[in-house]
N, C-alpha and C positions, 0 to 999 in steps of 0.2 A: 376615147373612152374612160371613164372612171372607173374607181376600186368597186362599185356595184356592178358593173359587166366585165371585168376581168375574170377570165376563165381558169381554173385549174386543170390541168391533164385530166383528171377523171370527169369533171364536170364537161369537157370539151366531148369526151368519150360519149357520155351519158346523152347530151344533145345530139351529136351525131347518131347515135343507135335509133333514137325517137324519129330523126328524119328518113333514116332508113326503112325502118319498119312500118311507116305511116301507110295505109291510116288505121294499122292494128297496133300502135305503140303502146300496149298495155305494160304495167312493171313486168309482168311475168316474161312476155316477148322482148322486153328491152334487156332483160337480165339474161336470157337466153342469147340472145345478140352480144352482149358482152362477154358471155363465157366463151362462145365459139369464135370471138375475136382475140381470145388468150388473155383476158381480163377478168378472171372468176372475183366475183362480188357477193357478199352477202346480201342477204334481202334488207338487214337494217340498213347498211351503208348505202344502197340504192334509193330507200324511201327518203333516209336523209338528204341525199343529193337533189333528188326529183323536188323536195320541198324547199331547199335551199335556192334551186333554179327558179321556183315559182314566185319565191320572195323578191329575189333580184327581177321579176318581170321577164325572165328570158324562156319561162315554159308555162303553158297552161294546160289544162285538161277539161275534158267533157266526159259527160256519162255515156257509156255505150248500153245496150240492151241487156237485160237481165238473163241469166241462164239458169236452167234449172241444177245444173252441177253446182252452182253457187248458192242454191237456196232461193234462188229468185232475185237475189242481189245483183246489182249491176256492178259493171267493172269500170273503171277510168281509164281513158284512152289519152295519152299525152299528146301536145302538139307544141311544136317551138315557135315560140312568137316572132315576130318581125326583128325585135331588139335581140332576140337569141340568134337568129341567123346574121344579124349585123354583129355579135359579138364575136361569133364562129369565124365569119371574114376576117375581122381584125387579128384573131388569134393566129388564124393561117397566115396572113401578111407577115405578121412578126416572126414565127417561126420560119417561113419561106426567107426572110431577110437573113437570119442568123445561120440559117442552111447554107445560103449561097457561098459559093467559093470553097466549100468545103467537102467536095463531092471526093476530090482525090486523096485527102487525109482520111476519110471515113471508107474507103474502097468501095 
């Protein structure tokens, strides 16, 4: 894994939230999931992270149907790319390695 696909903790949580919420992973839904998971996040921080993940090639989006509530404007649904799934797997393996053997120390 190179630096472009190294994930920070919040990036991991965003990608995991997108995966959990598919096929309805709009920014509003992802933000709600993060908040429910105990990670309150501002809209600005979420959008900046979504943009960064897209630049890294770990996330993409597609246009969903427009809604009257949005004045006929469509929403963006986010999708984790195969590279994003690979980055999550790698991050999980790294964390599991470092957690291994510490169960007794951490209770």
